[in-house]
N, CA, C and O atoms as a Tripos MOL2 file, in Angstrom:
@<TRIPOS>MOLECULE
protein
  260   259    65     0     0
PROTEIN
NO_CHARGES

@<TRIPOS>ATOM
      1 N          10.8190   -4.3240  -24.0530 N.3       1 MET1
      2 CA         11.3200   -3.8220  -22.6380 C.3       1 MET1
      3 C          12.8370   -3.9450  -22.5290 C.2       1 MET1
      4 O          13.4000   -3.6890  -21.4640 O.2       1 MET1
      5 N          13.5100   -4.3350  -23.6220 N.am      2 VAL2
      6 CA         15.0920   -4.6160  -23.4240 C.3       2 VAL2
      7 C          15.6400   -4.3570  -24.8660 C.2       2 VAL2
      8 O          15.3550   -5.0120  -25.8690 O.2       2 VAL2
      9 N          16.3650   -3.4290  -24.7950 N.am      3 THR3
     10 CA         17.2250   -2.4230  -25.9290 C.3       3 THR3
     11 C          18.1470   -2.6180  -26.2640 C.2       3 THR3
     12 O          19.1020   -2.5820  -25.4880 O.2       3 THR3
     13 N          18.2990   -2.9280  -27.6340 N.am      4 SER4
     14 CA         20.1610   -3.7050  -28.2730 C.3       4 SER4
     15 C          20.6340   -2.4780  -28.4160 C.2       4 SER4
     16 O          19.9970   -1.5470  -28.9090 O.2       4 SER4
     17 N          21.7590   -2.4220  -27.9960 N.am      5 VAL5
     18 CA         22.9520   -1.4830  -29.0550 C.3       5 VAL5
     19 C          24.1690   -2.2770  -29.4870 C.2       5 VAL5
     20 O          24.8550   -2.8510  -28.6420 O.2       5 VAL5
     21 N          24.4420   -2.3230  -30.7210 N.am      6 ARG6
     22 CA         25.7580   -2.5410  -31.3650 C.3       6 ARG6
     23 C          26.8510   -1.6250  -31.3980 C.2       6 ARG6
     24 O          26.9580   -0.6830  -32.1830 O.2       6 ARG6
     25 N          27.7430   -1.9840  -30.4070 N.am      7 ILE7
     26 CA         29.2590   -1.1450  -30.7980 C.3       7 ILE7
     27 C          30.1360   -2.5170  -31.1160 C.2       7 ILE7
     28 O          30.3430   -3.6240  -30.6190 O.2       7 ILE7
     29 N          30.6370   -1.4690  -32.6350 N.am      8 GLY8
     30 CA         31.6560   -2.8210  -33.2120 C.3       8 GLY8
     31 C          31.1080   -4.1890  -33.0190 C.2       8 GLY8
     32 O          29.9330   -4.3790  -33.3340 O.2       8 GLY8
     33 N          31.7970   -5.1340  -32.5540 N.am      9 ARG9
     34 CA         31.4880   -6.5710  -32.2090 C.3       9 ARG9
     35 C          30.4660   -6.6880  -31.0570 C.2       9 ARG9
     36 O          29.5460   -7.4590  -30.7820 O.2       9 ARG9
     37 N          30.8540   -5.9260  -30.6730 N.am     10 ALA10
     38 CA         29.8180   -6.0450  -29.2470 C.3      10 ALA10
     39 C          28.4460   -5.6420  -29.3930 C.2      10 ALA10
     40 O          28.1620   -4.7400  -30.1810 O.2      10 ALA10
     41 N          27.4830   -6.2820  -28.6410 N.am     11 LYS11
     42 CA         26.2650   -5.7470  -28.7210 C.3      11 LYS11
     43 C          25.9990   -6.1770  -27.2420 C.2      11 LYS11
     44 O          26.3040   -7.2310  -26.6840 O.2      11 LYS11
     45 N          25.0610   -4.5970  -26.5480 N.am     12 LEU12
     46 CA         25.0030   -4.3120  -25.2990 C.3      12 LEU12
     47 C          23.3910   -4.4630  -25.2410 C.2      12 LEU12
     48 O          22.5970   -3.9800  -26.0490 O.2      12 LEU12
     49 N          23.1400   -5.1160  -24.2860 N.am     13 HIS13
     50 CA         21.5930   -4.8300  -23.9280 C.3      13 HIS13
     51 C          21.2230   -3.9110  -22.9870 C.2      13 HIS13
     52 O          22.0210   -3.9350  -22.0500 O.2      13 HIS13
     53 N          20.1410   -2.9210  -22.8090 N.am     14 TYR14
     54 CA         19.9170   -2.3540  -21.6610 C.3      14 TYR14
     55 C          18.2660   -2.8200  -21.4900 C.2      14 TYR14
     56 O          17.6150   -3.3790  -22.3720 O.2      14 TYR14
     57 N          17.7600   -2.4400  -20.1140 N.am     15 LEU15
     58 CA         16.6360   -2.8600  -19.9080 C.3      15 LEU15
     59 C          16.2610   -1.3430  -19.7470 C.2      15 LEU15
     60 O          16.9860   -0.4430  -19.3230 O.2      15 LEU15
     61 N          14.4020   -1.2350  -20.3700 N.am     16 ASN16
     62 CA         13.7550    0.0320  -20.7730 C.3      16 ASN16
     63 C          12.7240    0.0270  -19.6160 C.2      16 ASN16
     64 O          11.7060   -0.6580  -19.7150 O.2      16 ASN16
     65 N          12.9870    0.8150  -18.4720 N.am     17 PRO17
     66 CA         11.7250    0.7760  -17.5250 C.3      17 PRO17
     67 C          10.9100    1.3130  -17.9010 C.2      17 PRO17
     68 O           9.9810    0.7850  -17.2890 O.2      17 PRO17
     69 N          10.4470    2.1220  -18.5750 N.am     18 VAL18
     70 CA          9.1800    2.9110  -19.2000 C.3      18 VAL18
     71 C           7.9670    1.8620  -19.0610 C.2      18 VAL18
     72 O           6.9130    2.0430  -18.4520 O.2      18 VAL18
     73 N           8.4110    0.6230  -19.8370 N.am     19 PRO19
     74 CA          6.8830   -0.0850  -19.6810 C.3      19 PRO19
     75 C           6.9770   -1.0990  -18.7730 C.2      19 PRO19
     76 O           6.2110   -2.0220  -19.0510 O.2      19 PRO19
     77 N           7.5630   -1.2540  -17.8930 N.am     20 ILE20
     78 CA          7.8320   -2.0250  -16.8590 C.3      20 ILE20
     79 C           6.9520   -0.9360  -15.7820 C.2      20 ILE20
     80 O           6.3460   -1.3460  -14.7920 O.2      20 ILE20
     81 N           7.0040    0.1760  -16.1000 N.am     21 ASN21
     82 CA          6.2210    1.5990  -15.0010 C.3      21 ASN21
     83 C           5.2620    1.4490  -15.6710 C.2      21 ASN21
     84 O           4.4840    2.0010  -14.8920 O.2      21 ASN21
     85 N           4.6000    1.1360  -16.5460 N.am     22 ASP22
     86 CA          3.1840    1.5160  -17.1490 C.3      22 ASP22
     87 C           2.4740    0.2760  -16.7110 C.2      22 ASP22
     88 O           1.3960    0.5290  -16.1740 O.2      22 ASP22
     89 N           2.8380   -1.2640  -16.8030 N.am     23 ILE23
     90 CA          2.3610   -2.1420  -16.2160 C.3      23 ILE23
     91 C           2.1450   -2.2160  -14.5550 C.2      23 ILE23
     92 O           1.2850   -2.8720  -13.9670 O.2      23 ILE23
     93 N           2.9170   -1.5680  -14.1160 N.am     24 ALA24
     94 CA          2.7960   -0.9050  -12.5350 C.3      24 ALA24
     95 C           1.9380   -0.2220  -12.4240 C.2      24 ALA24
     96 O           1.3180   -0.5630  -11.4170 O.2      24 ALA24
     97 N           1.3750    0.8250  -13.0180 N.am     25 GLU25
     98 CA          0.7950    1.7310  -13.0800 C.3      25 GLU25
     99 C          -0.5610    1.2700  -13.3380 C.2      25 GLU25
    100 O          -1.4660    1.6530  -12.5960 O.2      25 GLU25
    101 N          -0.7710    0.5760  -14.2050 N.am     26 ARG26
    102 CA         -1.7870    0.1510  -14.8940 C.3      26 ARG26
    103 C          -2.3890   -0.8040  -13.7480 C.2      26 ARG26
    104 O          -3.3900   -0.4950  -13.1010 O.2      26 ARG26
    105 N          -1.4700   -2.3320  -13.5190 N.am     27 TRP27
    106 CA         -2.3020   -3.3250  -12.9470 C.3      27 TRP27
    107 C          -1.7660   -3.7470  -11.2860 C.2      27 TRP27
    108 O          -2.3520   -4.6390  -10.6720 O.2      27 TRP27
    109 N          -0.5750   -2.9760  -10.6640 N.am     28 ILE28
    110 CA         -0.3820   -3.0730   -9.3010 C.3      28 ILE28
    111 C          -0.7910   -2.0800   -8.4180 C.2      28 ILE28
    112 O          -1.0710   -2.0070   -7.2210 O.2      28 ILE28
    113 N          -0.7430   -1.4110   -9.2850 N.am     29 SER29
    114 CA         -1.4110    0.2440   -8.2380 C.3      29 SER29
    115 C          -2.8700    0.1030   -8.1980 C.2      29 SER29
    116 O          -3.3010    1.0300   -7.5120 O.2      29 SER29
    117 N          -3.9490   -0.7350   -8.6780 N.am     30 ARG30
    118 CA         -4.8040   -1.0210   -8.7050 C.3      30 ARG30
    119 C          -5.3860   -1.3990   -7.4370 C.2      30 ARG30
    120 O          -6.4820   -1.0840   -6.9720 O.2      30 ARG30
    121 N          -4.1630   -2.3710   -6.7940 N.am     31 TYR31
    122 CA         -4.2360   -3.0740   -5.4030 C.3      31 TYR31
    123 C          -3.8110   -2.3630   -4.5150 C.2      31 TYR31
    124 O          -4.2190   -2.8390   -3.4550 O.2      31 TYR31
    125 N          -3.1890   -1.4440   -4.3290 N.am     32 GLU32
    126 CA         -2.9000   -0.7840   -3.3050 C.3      32 GLU32
    127 C          -3.4360    0.3270   -2.7800 C.2      32 GLU32
    128 O          -3.1440    0.8460   -1.7020 O.2      32 GLU32
    129 N          -4.5300    0.8130   -3.8730 N.am     33 ARG33
    130 CA         -5.5300    2.1040   -3.4920 C.3      33 ARG33
    131 C          -5.8230    1.4820   -2.1230 C.2      33 ARG33
    132 O          -5.5490    2.0680   -1.0750 O.2      33 ARG33
    133 N          -6.5680   -0.1060   -2.1900 N.am     34 GLY34
    134 CA         -7.1770   -0.6900   -0.6020 C.3      34 GLY34
    135 C          -6.0130   -0.0350    0.8400 C.2      34 GLY34
    136 O          -6.1330    0.7410    1.7890 O.2      34 GLY34
    137 N          -5.2110   -0.6800    0.4080 N.am     35 ARG35
    138 CA         -4.2200   -0.9030    1.3920 C.3      35 ARG35
    139 C          -4.0330    0.5950    1.6150 C.2      35 ARG35
    140 O          -4.7930    1.0090    2.4900 O.2      35 ARG35
    141 N          -3.1610    1.6270    1.0240 N.am     36 LEU36
    142 CA         -3.1780    3.1950    1.1630 C.3      36 LEU36
    143 C          -4.2900    3.3670    1.9700 C.2      36 LEU36
    144 O          -4.1180    3.3420    3.1890 O.2      36 LEU36
    145 N          -5.6640    3.5760    1.4070 N.am     37 GLN37
    146 CA         -6.8960    3.7080    2.1010 C.3      37 GLN37
    147 C          -7.1620    3.3460    3.6470 C.2      37 GLN37
    148 O          -7.6980    4.2260    4.3200 O.2      37 GLN37
    149 N          -6.8430    2.1520    4.2540 N.am     38 ALA38
    150 CA         -6.6840    1.7690    5.3300 C.3      38 ALA38
    151 C          -5.6080    2.2320    6.1440 C.2      38 ALA38
    152 O          -5.6790    2.4110    7.3600 O.2      38 ALA38
    153 N          -4.3170    2.4700    5.2110 N.am     39 LEU39
    154 CA         -3.2970    3.1210    6.5030 C.3      39 LEU39
    155 C          -3.9770    5.0390    7.1110 C.2      39 LEU39
    156 O          -4.0120    5.6660    8.1700 O.2      39 LEU39
    157 N          -4.3840    5.2660    5.6900 N.am     40 SER40
    158 CA         -4.9680    6.8020    5.8260 C.3      40 SER40
    159 C          -5.8040    6.6040    6.4990 C.2      40 SER40
    160 O          -5.6930    7.6340    7.1640 O.2      40 SER40
    161 N          -6.8260    5.9790    7.0360 N.am     41 ASP41
    162 CA         -7.7910    5.5390    8.0850 C.3      41 ASP41
    163 C          -7.1430    5.6690    9.5030 C.2      41 ASP41
    164 O          -7.3350    6.4840   10.4060 O.2      41 ASP41
    165 N          -6.2120    4.4640    9.3800 N.am     42 LEU42
    166 CA         -6.1060    4.3220   10.6570 C.3      42 LEU42
    167 C          -5.0040    5.3210   11.1030 C.2      42 LEU42
    168 O          -4.8030    5.1880   12.3100 O.2      42 LEU42
    169 N          -4.2910    6.1930   10.5880 N.am     43 LYS43
    170 CA         -3.3750    7.4690   10.7430 C.3      43 LYS43
    171 C          -4.4830    8.0430   11.2750 C.2      43 LYS43
    172 O          -4.4810    8.1280   12.5030 O.2      43 LYS43
    173 N          -5.7680    8.6120   10.4890 N.am     44 ARG44
    174 CA         -6.7070    9.5070   11.3120 C.3      44 ARG44
    175 C          -7.0810    9.1410   12.5810 C.2      44 ARG44
    176 O          -7.1510    9.8010   13.6180 O.2      44 ARG44
    177 N          -7.2890    8.0880   12.3630 N.am     45 ALA45
    178 CA         -8.0650    7.7270   14.1890 C.3      45 ALA45
    179 C          -7.1000    7.7760   14.6640 C.2      45 ALA45
    180 O          -7.2590    8.7090   15.4510 O.2      45 ALA45
    181 N          -5.5760    7.2430   14.8510 N.am     46 LEU46
    182 CA         -4.6220    7.5080   15.7310 C.3      46 LEU46
    183 C          -4.3710    9.0870   16.2040 C.2      46 LEU46
    184 O          -4.0250    9.4830   17.3170 O.2      46 LEU46
    185 N          -4.6230    9.7750   15.1380 N.am     47 GLU47
    186 CA         -4.3000   10.9330   15.5890 C.3      47 GLU47
    187 C          -5.6650   12.1720   16.2470 C.2      47 GLU47
    188 O          -5.3980   13.3620   16.4110 O.2      47 GLU47
    189 N          -6.9470   11.6290   16.5170 N.am     48 GLU48
    190 CA         -7.7830   12.2740   16.5640 C.3      48 GLU48
    191 C          -7.7570   12.1450   18.3830 C.2      48 GLU48
    192 O          -7.4680   11.2630   19.1930 O.2      48 GLU48
    193 N          -8.1760   13.3890   18.4350 N.am     49 PRO49
    194 CA         -8.3200   13.3810   20.1530 C.3      49 PRO49
    195 C          -9.0000   12.5590   20.9330 C.2      49 PRO49
    196 O         -10.1350   12.1120   20.7710 O.2      49 PRO49
    197 N          -8.0600   12.3410   21.9920 N.am     50 PRO50
    198 CA         -9.0660   11.3030   22.9650 C.3      50 PRO50
    199 C         -10.2810   11.6020   23.0870 C.2      50 PRO50
    200 O         -10.7070   12.7320   22.8490 O.2      50 PRO50
    201 N         -10.9450   10.7030   23.4430 N.am     51 MET51
    202 CA        -12.5960   10.6770   23.9690 C.3      51 MET51
    203 C         -12.6150   11.3810   25.3830 C.2      51 MET51
    204 O         -11.5100   11.3600   25.9260 O.2      51 MET51
    205 N         -13.4040   11.8670   25.9510 N.am     52 ASP52
    206 CA        -13.8270   12.0580   27.3460 C.3      52 ASP52
    207 C         -14.0740   11.3730   27.8750 C.2      52 ASP52
    208 O         -13.5450   11.0600   28.9410 O.2      52 ASP52
    209 N         -15.3200   10.6620   27.1510 N.am     53 LYS53
    210 CA        -15.8360    9.8730   28.4300 C.3      53 LYS53
    211 C         -16.4240    8.5740   26.9350 C.2      53 LYS53
    212 O         -16.7880    8.7240   25.7690 O.2      53 LYS53
    213 N         -16.1960    7.2290   27.9810 N.am     54 PRO54
    214 CA        -16.4960    6.2890   26.4650 C.3      54 PRO54
    215 C         -18.0040    6.3100   26.5730 C.2      54 PRO54
    216 O         -18.7900    6.3870   27.5170 O.2      54 PRO54
    217 N         -18.1010    6.2290   25.4640 N.am     55 ALA55
    218 CA        -19.4520    5.9360   24.5740 C.3      55 ALA55
    219 C         -20.5710    4.5480   24.9920 C.2      55 ALA55
    220 O         -21.7920    4.4510   25.1180 O.2      55 ALA55
    221 N         -19.4120    3.6040   25.1150 N.am     56 PHE56
    222 CA        -19.8810    1.9080   25.6520 C.3      56 PHE56
    223 C         -19.0190    1.8670   26.5160 C.2      56 PHE56
    224 O         -17.8820    2.3260   26.4100 O.2      56 PHE56
    225 N         -19.7260    1.0210   27.9400 N.am     57 VAL57
    226 CA        -18.8740   -0.0620   28.3860 C.3      57 VAL57
    227 C         -19.3830   -1.1850   28.5220 C.2      57 VAL57
    228 O         -20.5140   -1.3710   28.9720 O.2      57 VAL57
    229 N         -18.0720   -2.6610   27.8920 N.am     58 TYR58
    230 CA        -18.5160   -3.1530   28.0400 C.3      58 TYR58
    231 C         -18.5770   -3.8920   30.1870 C.2      58 TYR58
    232 O         -17.9600   -3.4590   31.1600 O.2      58 TYR58
    233 N         -19.4930   -4.9560   30.0960 N.am     59 VAL59
    234 CA        -20.0420   -5.0990   31.2890 C.3      59 VAL59
    235 C         -20.0580   -6.6240   31.5100 C.2      59 VAL59
    236 O         -20.9770   -7.1900   30.9200 O.2      59 VAL59
    237 N         -19.1610   -7.4840   32.3020 N.am     60 SER60
    238 CA        -19.3960   -8.6810   32.1140 C.3      60 SER60
    239 C         -19.6250   -9.3780   33.7170 C.2      60 SER60
    240 O         -18.5970   -9.1850   34.3660 O.2      60 SER60
    241 N         -20.6010  -10.0720   34.4670 N.am     61 ARG61
    242 CA        -21.1230  -10.4590   35.3900 C.3      61 ARG61
    243 C         -20.4920  -11.9880   35.6200 C.2      61 ARG61
    244 O         -20.7330  -12.8980   34.8280 O.2      61 ARG61
    245 N         -19.7600  -12.1350   36.6550 N.am     62 TRP62
    246 CA        -19.7210  -13.5490   36.7450 C.3      62 TRP62
    247 C         -20.5100  -14.1340   37.6180 C.2      62 TRP62
    248 O         -20.8110  -13.5860   38.6780 O.2      62 TRP62
    249 N         -21.0660  -15.6810   37.1640 N.am     63 PRO63
    250 CA        -22.4550  -16.0050   38.0170 C.3      63 PRO63
    251 C         -21.3160  -16.2460   39.7040 C.2      63 PRO63
    252 O         -20.1440  -16.5310   39.9520 O.2      63 PRO63
    253 N         -22.6820  -15.8870   40.5460 N.am     64 THR64
    254 CA        -22.3140  -16.4970   41.9080 C.3      64 THR64
    255 C         -22.6380  -17.7970   42.1940 C.2      64 THR64
    256 O         -23.5970  -18.3390   41.6440 O.2      64 THR64
    257 N         -21.5930  -18.6450   43.4020 N.am     65 SER65
    258 CA        -22.4390  -19.5580   43.9440 C.3      65 SER65
    259 C         -23.4910  -19.3810   44.8280 C.2      65 SER65
    260 O         -24.1490  -20.3500   45.2070 O.2      65 SER65
@<TRIPOS>BOND
     1     1     2 1
     2     2     3 1
     3     3     4 2
     4     3     5 am
     5     5     6 1
     6     6     7 1
     7     7     8 2
     8     7     9 am
     9     9    10 1
    10    10    11 1
    11    11    12 2
    12    11    13 am
    13    13    14 1
    14    14    15 1
    15    15    16 2
    16    15    17 am
    17    17    18 1
    18    18    19 1
    19    19    20 2
    20    19    21 am
    21    21    22 1
    22    22    23 1
    23    23    24 2
    24    23    25 am
    25    25    26 1
    26    26    27 1
    27    27    28 2
    28    27    29 am
    29    29    30 1
    30    30    31 1
    31    31    32 2
    32    31    33 am
    33    33    34 1
    34    34    35 1
    35    35    36 2
    36    35    37 am
    37    37    38 1
    38    38    39 1
    39    39    40 2
    40    39    41 am
    41    41    42 1
    42    42    43 1
    43    43    44 2
    44    43    45 am
    45    45    46 1
    46    46    47 1
    47    47    48 2
    48    47    49 am
    49    49    50 1
    50    50    51 1
    51    51    52 2
    52    51    53 am
    53    53    54 1
    54    54    55 1
    55    55    56 2
    56    55    57 am
    57    57    58 1
    58    58    59 1
    59    59    60 2
    60    59    61 am
    61    61    62 1
    62    62    63 1
    63    63    64 2
    64    63    65 am
    65    65    66 1
    66    66    67 1
    67    67    68 2
    68    67    69 am
    69    69    70 1
    70    70    71 1
    71    71    72 2
    72    71    73 am
    73    73    74 1
    74    74    75 1
    75    75    76 2
    76    75    77 am
    77    77    78 1
    78    78    79 1
    79    79    80 2
    80    79    81 am
    81    81    82 1
    82    82    83 1
    83    83    84 2
    84    83    85 am
    85    85    86 1
    86    86    87 1
    87    87    88 2
    88    87    89 am
    89    89    90 1
    90    90    91 1
    91    91    92 2
    92    91    93 am
    93    93    94 1
    94    94    95 1
    95    95    96 2
    96    95    97 am
    97    97    98 1
    98    98    99 1
    99    99   100 2
   100    99   101 am
   101   101   102 1
   102   102   103 1
   103   103   104 2
   104   103   105 am
   105   105   106 1
   106   106   107 1
   107   107   108 2
   108   107   109 am
   109   109   110 1
   110   110   111 1
   111   111   112 2
   112   111   113 am
   113   113   114 1
   114   114   115 1
   115   115   116 2
   116   115   117 am
   117   117   118 1
   118   118   119 1
   119   119   120 2
   120   119   121 am
   121   121   122 1
   122   122   123 1
   123   123   124 2
   124   123   125 am
   125   125   126 1
   126   126   127 1
   127   127   128 2
   128   127   129 am
   129   129   130 1
   130   130   131 1
   131   131   132 2
   132   131   133 am
   133   133   134 1
   134   134   135 1
   135   135   136 2
   136   135   137 am
   137   137   138 1
   138   138   139 1
   139   139   140 2
   140   139   141 am
   141   141   142 1
   142   142   143 1
   143   143   144 2
   144   143   145 am
   145   145   146 1
   146   146   147 1
   147   147   148 2
   148   147   149 am
   149   149   150 1
   150   150   151 1
   151   151   152 2
   152   151   153 am
   153   153   154 1
   154   154   155 1
   155   155   156 2
   156   155   157 am
   157   157   158 1
   158   158   159 1
   159   159   160 2
   160   159   161 am
   161   161   162 1
   162   162   163 1
   163   163   164 2
   164   163   165 am
   165   165   166 1
   166   166   167 1
   167   167   168 2
   168   167   169 am
   169   169   170 1
   170   170   171 1
   171   171   172 2
   172   171   173 am
   173   173   174 1
   174   174   175 1
   175   175   176 2
   176   175   177 am
   177   177   178 1
   178   178   179 1
   179   179   180 2
   180   179   181 am
   181   181   182 1
   182   182   183 1
   183   183   184 2
   184   183   185 am
   185   185   186 1
   186   186   187 1
   187   187   188 2
   188   187   189 am
   189   189   190 1
   190   190   191 1
   191   191   192 2
   192   191   193 am
   193   193   194 1
   194   194   195 1
   195   195   196 2
   196   195   197 am
   197   197   198 1
   198   198   199 1
   199   199   200 2
   200   199   201 am
   201   201   202 1
   202   202   203 1
   203   203   204 2
   204   203   205 am
   205   205   206 1
   206   206   207 1
   207   207   208 2
   208   207   209 am
   209   209   210 1
   210   210   211 1
   211   211   212 2
   212   211   213 am
   213   213   214 1
   214   214   215 1
   215   215   216 2
   216   215   217 am
   217   217   218 1
   218   218   219 1
   219   219   220 2
   220   219   221 am
   221   221   222 1
   222   222   223 1
   223   223   224 2
   224   223   225 am
   225   225   226 1
   226   226   227 1
   227   227   228 2
   228   227   229 am
   229   229   230 1
   230   230   231 1
   231   231   232 2
   232   231   233 am
   233   233   234 1
   234   234   235 1
   235   235   236 2
   236   235   237 am
   237   237   238 1
   238   238   239 1
   239   239   240 2
   240   239   241 am
   241   241   242 1
   242   242   243 1
   243   243   244 2
   244   243   245 am
   245   245   246 1
   246   246   247 1
   247   247   248 2
   248   247   249 am
   249   249   250 1
   250   250   251 1
   251   251   252 2
   252   251   253 am
   253   253   254 1
   254   254   255 1
   255   255   256 2
   256   255   257 am
   257   257   258 1
   258   258   259 1
   259   259   260 2
@<TRIPOS>SUBSTRUCTURE
     1 MET1         2 RESIDUE 1 A MET
     2 VAL2         6 RESIDUE 1 A VAL
     3 THR3        10 RESIDUE 1 A THR
     4 SER4        14 RESIDUE 1 A SER
     5 VAL5        18 RESIDUE 1 A VAL
     6 ARG6        22 RESIDUE 1 A ARG
     7 ILE7        26 RESIDUE 1 A ILE
     8 GLY8        30 RESIDUE 1 A GLY
     9 ARG9        34 RESIDUE 1 A ARG
    10 ALA10       38 RESIDUE 1 A ALA
    11 LYS11       42 RESIDUE 1 A LYS
    12 LEU12       46 RESIDUE 1 A LEU
    13 HIS13       50 RESIDUE 1 A HIS
    14 TYR14       54 RESIDUE 1 A TYR
    15 LEU15       58 RESIDUE 1 A LEU
    16 ASN16       62 RESIDUE 1 A ASN
    17 PRO17       66 RESIDUE 1 A PRO
    18 VAL18       70 RESIDUE 1 A VAL
    19 PRO19       74 RESIDUE 1 A PRO
    20 ILE20       78 RESIDUE 1 A ILE
    21 ASN21       82 RESIDUE 1 A ASN
    22 ASP22       86 RESIDUE 1 A ASP
    23 ILE23       90 RESIDUE 1 A ILE
    24 ALA24       94 RESIDUE 1 A ALA
    25 GLU25       98 RESIDUE 1 A GLU
    26 ARG26      102 RESIDUE 1 A ARG
    27 TRP27      106 RESIDUE 1 A TRP
    28 ILE28      110 RESIDUE 1 A ILE
    29 SER29      114 RESIDUE 1 A SER
    30 ARG30      118 RESIDUE 1 A ARG
    31 TYR31      122 RESIDUE 1 A TYR
    32 GLU32      126 RESIDUE 1 A GLU
    33 ARG33      130 RESIDUE 1 A ARG
    34 GLY34      134 RESIDUE 1 A GLY
    35 ARG35      138 RESIDUE 1 A ARG
    36 LEU36      142 RESIDUE 1 A LEU
    37 GLN37      146 RESIDUE 1 A GLN
    38 ALA38      150 RESIDUE 1 A ALA
    39 LEU39      154 RESIDUE 1 A LEU
    40 SER40      158 RESIDUE 1 A SER
    41 ASP41      162 RESIDUE 1 A ASP
    42 LEU42      166 RESIDUE 1 A LEU
    43 LYS43      170 RESIDUE 1 A LYS
    44 ARG44      174 RESIDUE 1 A ARG
    45 ALA45      178 RESIDUE 1 A ALA
    46 LEU46      182 RESIDUE 1 A LEU
    47 GLU47      186 RESIDUE 1 A GLU
    48 GLU48      190 RESIDUE 1 A GLU
    49 PRO49      194 RESIDUE 1 A PRO
    50 PRO50      198 RESIDUE 1 A PRO
    51 MET51      202 RESIDUE 1 A MET
    52 ASP52      206 RESIDUE 1 A ASP
    53 LYS53      210 RESIDUE 1 A LYS
    54 PRO54      214 RESIDUE 1 A PRO
    55 ALA55      218 RESIDUE 1 A ALA
    56 PHE56      222 RESIDUE 1 A PHE
    57 VAL57      226 RESIDUE 1 A VAL
    58 TYR58      230 RESIDUE 1 A TYR
    59 VAL59      234 RESIDUE 1 A VAL
    60 SER60      238 RESIDUE 1 A SER
    61 ARG61      242 RESIDUE 1 A ARG
    62 TRP62      246 RESIDUE 1 A TRP
    63 PRO63      250 RESIDUE 1 A PRO
    64 THR64      254 RESIDUE 1 A THR
    65 SER65      258 RESIDUE 1 A SER
């Protein structure tokens, strides 16, 4: 993950992003799939044309005295 380069007396350290990206692809991306699918489903549901007539209407009745 860390690459060292010696220039004269100085020793420079650089972070190598390739292993970090591999870890992210292998471990983190598996947990993103569900979230991305949920966002995709939400987008699709919000972009659908509105219903003409509701399929079900909830009715509540208050008790009369």
